[in-house]
C-alpha positions as CSV (number, residue, x, y, z in Angstrom):
1,X,0.0,0.0,0.0
2,X,1.3,3.4,-0.9
3,X,1.0,6.3,1.6
4,X,1.4,10.0,1.6
5,X,2.1,12.3,4.5
6,X,-0.7,14.6,5.8
7,X,-0.9,17.1,8.6
8,X,-4.1,16.5,10.6
9,X,-3.8,19.0,13.5
10,X,-6.7,21.1,12.1
11,X,-9.7,20.5,9.8
12,X,-9.5,22.0,6.3
13,X,-9.5,25.8,6.2
14,X,-11.0,25.7,2.7
15,X,-13.4,23.0,1.4
16,X,-15.4,22.3,-1.7
17,X,-17.6,19.3,-2.3
18,X,-19.0,18.3,-5.7
19,X,-20.2,15.5,-7.8
20,X,-20.6,14.6,-11.5
21,X,-20.2,12.0,-14.2
22,X,-16.9,11.2,-15.8
23,X,-17.5,11.9,-19.5
24,X,-13.9,11.5,-20.6
25,X,-12.7,7.9,-20.7
26,X,-9.2,9.1,-20.0
27,X,-8.7,12.2,-18.0
28,X,-5.5,13.7,-16.7
29,X,-4.7,16.7,-14.6
30,X,-2.0,18.1,-12.2
31,X,-3.2,18.6,-8.6
32,X,-2.8,22.1,-7.3
33,X,0.2,22.6,-4.9
34,X,-2.0,23.3,-1.8
35,X,-5.0,21.2,-2.5
36,X,-6.0,17.6,-1.7
37,X,-8.7,15.8,-3.6
38,X,-10.7,12.9,-2.2
39,X,-12.8,10.9,-4.6
40,X,-15.4,8.3,-3.9
41,X,-16.4,6.5,-7.1
42,X,-19.6,4.7,-8.1
43,X,-17.8,2.7,-10.8
44,X,-14.6,0.8,-11.4
45,X,-11.4,2.0,-13.1
46,X,-7.7,2.6,-12.7
47,X,-6.2,5.9,-11.6
48,X,-2.6,7.0,-11.7
49,X,-0.8,9.2,-9.1
50,X,2.7,10.3,-10.3
51,X,2.7,7.4,-12.8
52,X,1.8,4.7,-10.3
53,X,-1.5,2.8,-11.0
54,X,-4.2,2.4,-8.4
55,X,-7.5,0.6,-8.9
56,X,-10.7,2.3,-7.7
57,X,-14.2,1.0,-7.3
58,X,-17.3,1.7,-5.1
59,X,-15.3,-0.2,-2.4
60,X,-12.0,1.7,-3.0
61,X,-11.6,5.5,-2.8
62,X,-8.6,7.6,-3.8
63,X,-6.8,10.5,-2.3
64,X,-4.8,12.7,-4.7
65,X,-2.1,14.8,-2.9
66,X,-0.8,18.2,-3.8
67,X,1.5,18.6,-6.8
68,X,0.6,15.1,-8.0
69,X,0.3,14.2,-11.7
70,X,-3.0,12.4,-11.8
71,X,-5.3,10.6,-14.2
72,X,-8.1,8.0,-14.3
73,X,-9.3,5.5,-16.8
74,X,-12.9,4.2,-16.7
75,X,-13.7,0.5,-17.0
76,X,-17.3,-0.3,-17.4
77,X,-20.3,2.1,-17.3
78,X,-19.5,5.4,-15.5
79,X,-21.7,6.6,-12.6
80,X,-21.5,9.8,-10.6
81,X,-18.5,10.3,-8.4
82,X,-18.4,12.4,-5.3
83,X,-15.3,14.5,-4.6
84,X,-14.0,16.8,-1.9
85,X,-11.3,19.4,-2.4
86,X,-9.5,20.3,0.8
87,X,-6.9,23.0,1.7
88,X,-5.4,22.8,5.2
89,X,-4.0,25.6,7.3
90,X,-0.4,26.0,8.1
91,X,0.6,23.5,10.9
92,X,0.4,24.8,14.4
93,X,3.0,24.3,17.1
94,X,1.3,21.0,17.9
95,X,1.8,18.9,14.8
96,X,-0.2,15.7,14.1
97,X,1.4,14.3,11.0
98,X,0.1,10.9,9.8
99,X,0.5,8.5,6.9
100,X,-2.6,8.3,4.7
101,X,-3.0,5.8,1.9
102,X,-3.5,6.9,-1.7
103,X,-6.1,4.1,-2.1
104,X,-8.4,3.3,0.8
105,X,-11.3,1.1,1.7
106,X,-14.7,2.8,1.6
107,X,-17.2,2.1,4.2
108,X,-20.7,1.2,2.9
109,X,-22.4,4.5,3.8
110,X,-19.6,7.0,2.8
111,X,-20.3,7.3,-0.9
112,X,-24.1,7.9,-0.4
113,X,-23.4,10.4,2.4
114,X,-20.9,12.4,0.4
115,X,-23.0,12.3,-2.8
116,X,-26.1,13.5,-0.8
117,X,-24.1,16.3,0.7
118,X,-22.8,17.3,-2.7
119,X,-26.3,17.3,-4.2
120,X,-27.7,19.4,-1.3
121,X,-25.3,22.3,-1.1
122,X,-27.3,24.4,1.3
123,X,-26.9,22.0,4.2
124,X,-24.5,19.5,2.6
125,X,-21.2,21.5,2.9
126,X,-21.0,21.2,6.7
127,X,-21.9,17.5,6.5
128,X,-19.4,16.8,3.7
129,X,-16.6,18.5,5.6
130,X,-17.3,16.6,8.7
131,X,-17.5,13.3,6.7
132,X,-14.2,14.0,4.9
133,X,-12.5,14.8,8.2
134,X,-13.9,11.6,9.7
135,X,-12.7,9.6,6.7
136,X,-9.2,11.0,6.9
137,X,-8.9,10.1,10.6
138,X,-10.4,6.6,9.9
139,X,-7.7,5.8,7.3
140,X,-4.7,7.6,8.9
141,X,-1.8,5.5,10.1
142,X,1.2,6.2,12.2
143,X,4.2,7.7,10.4
144,X,6.2,4.6,11.3
145,X,4.7,2.9,8.1
146,X,7.3,4.9,6.2
147,X,10.1,3.2,8.1
148,X,13.6,4.2,6.9
149,X,12.2,5.8,3.7
150,X,11.0,8.9,5.6
151,X,13.9,10.7,4.1
152,X,12.6,9.9,0.6
153,X,9.6,12.0,1.3
154,X,11.8,14.7,2.7
155,X,13.7,14.7,-0.5
156,X,10.5,15.0,-2.5
157,X,9.4,18.0,-0.4
158,X,12.8,19.7,-0.9
159,X,12.6,19.2,-4.6
160,X,9.1,20.6,-5.0
161,X,9.8,23.6,-2.7
162,X,13.0,24.5,-4.5
163,X,12.3,23.9,-8.2
164,X,13.6,27.3,-9.1
165,X,17.0,26.5,-7.6
166,X,19.8,24.5,-9.0
167,X,19.1,21.0,-7.6
168,X,22.1,18.7,-7.4
169,X,22.0,15.1,-6.2
170,X,25.2,15.3,-4.1
171,X,23.8,18.4,-2.3
172,X,20.5,16.8,-1.7
173,X,22.1,13.6,-0.4
174,X,24.3,15.6,2.0
175,X,21.3,17.6,3.3
176,X,19.5,14.3,4.0
177,X,22.6,12.6,5.5
178,X,22.3,9.6,3.1
179,X,24.6,8.3,0.3
180,X,23.8,9.2,-3.3
181,X,23.5,5.5,-4.1
182,X,20.9,5.0,-1.3
183,X,18.9,8.0,-2.5
184,X,19.0,6.6,-6.1
185,X,17.7,3.2,-4.9
186,X,14.8,4.9,-3.1
187,X,13.7,6.9,-6.1
188,X,14.1,4.0,-8.5
189,X,12.0,1.8,-6.2
190,X,9.3,4.4,-5.5
191,X,9.1,6.3,-8.8
192,X,10.9,4.1,-11.3
193,X,13.3,6.8,-12.2
194,X,16.5,8.5,-11.1
195,X,16.6,11.5,-8.8
196,X,17.4,13.8,-11.7
197,X,14.5,12.1,-13.6
198,X,12.2,12.9,-10.8
199,X,13.4,16.5,-10.7
200,X,12.7,16.8,-14.4
201,X,9.2,15.4,-14.0
202,X,8.5,17.7,-11.1
203,X,9.6,20.7,-13.1
204,X,7.6,19.6,-16.1
205,X,4.4,19.0,-14.1
206,X,4.7,22.4,-12.4
207,X,5.3,24.1,-15.7
208,X,2.2,22.5,-17.2
209,X,0.2,23.5,-14.2
210,X,1.3,27.1,-14.4
211,X,0.7,27.2,-18.2
212,X,-2.8,25.9,-17.8
213,X,-3.8,27.8,-14.7
214,X,-2.1,31.2,-14.8
215,X,-1.4,34.1,-17.2
216,X,2.3,34.2,-16.3
217,X,4.7,34.8,-19.2
218,X,6.7,31.8,-20.5
219,X,9.9,33.4,-19.2
220,X,8.4,33.8,-15.7
221,X,7.2,30.2,-15.6
222,X,10.6,28.9,-16.9
223,X,12.4,30.7,-14.1
224,X,9.9,29.4,-11.5
225,X,10.6,25.8,-12.5
226,X,14.4,26.2,-12.6
227,X,14.8,26.1,-16.4
228,X,15.4,29.8,-17.3
229,X,16.7,29.0,-20.8
230,X,13.6,29.1,-23.0
231,X,15.0,26.6,-25.5
232,X,15.5,24.0,-22.7
233,X,12.2,25.0,-21.2
234,X,10.5,24.3,-24.5
235,X,12.2,20.9,-24.7
236,X,11.1,20.1,-21.1
237,X,7.4,20.8,-21.8
238,X,7.4,19.1,-25.2
239,X,9.0,16.0,-23.8
240,X,6.5,15.8,-21.0
241,X,3.3,16.7,-22.9
242,X,4.1,16.3,-26.6
243,X,3.3,20.0,-27.1
244,X,5.2,23.3,-27.1
245,X,4.5,25.5,-24.1
246,X,2.3,27.9,-26.2
247,X,0.4,25.0,-27.7
248,X,-0.1,23.4,-24.3
249,X,-1.5,26.7,-22.9
250,X,-3.9,27.0,-25.8
251,X,-5.0,23.4,-25.5
252,X,-5.6,23.7,-21.7
253,X,-7.4,27.0,-22.1
């Protein structure tokens, strides 16, 4: 089971609940950097989170973490899905950090309750927020499930927070107090790529998110993701999406 880290010291500070049919058989998106997405499905399919496949069904819900490159593929007849977008406040002095699974078992009443709350917005928002908070605490596990790979997640956090900087594997390994070979083994086991490969993917995903969701100039986006050379930036986006930055922006808009 794959886990992600989550701070549960306070309920979401911003919350949105919704529902709808999945009309596109194959849908892909990049999760916003501050937003979690919980989805309870009424049908079966396969979702991807940063390239790793997870099956979903009425019995198996999914949690998409911030920054993640996501997608889902429908198998069978689509039915409405209920979803909750959550933004959490900055951690307080008392931190309650837990490991939460990407794919989790859904209790029999959760889907109907969240769908009802989404369809009845007047009274449903409070109910949905309480239910989502209850689900998170129901599926949360101690951080010890990460065992010695805790530093892998620290490395991912550093990379995502410092995309604009020059990220070098020797420097990253030194900050984490691990060998470069150990760091490489962790990334290959978890992500199927090297550390530099993960950095390129993170830069490309963030670039595509900014192209689709902001009006920033290409030069500004390139600087934000640590590839200020526009020729190299064009290659990065094209390699990731198959489109030039301008074409990707037009397609996403």
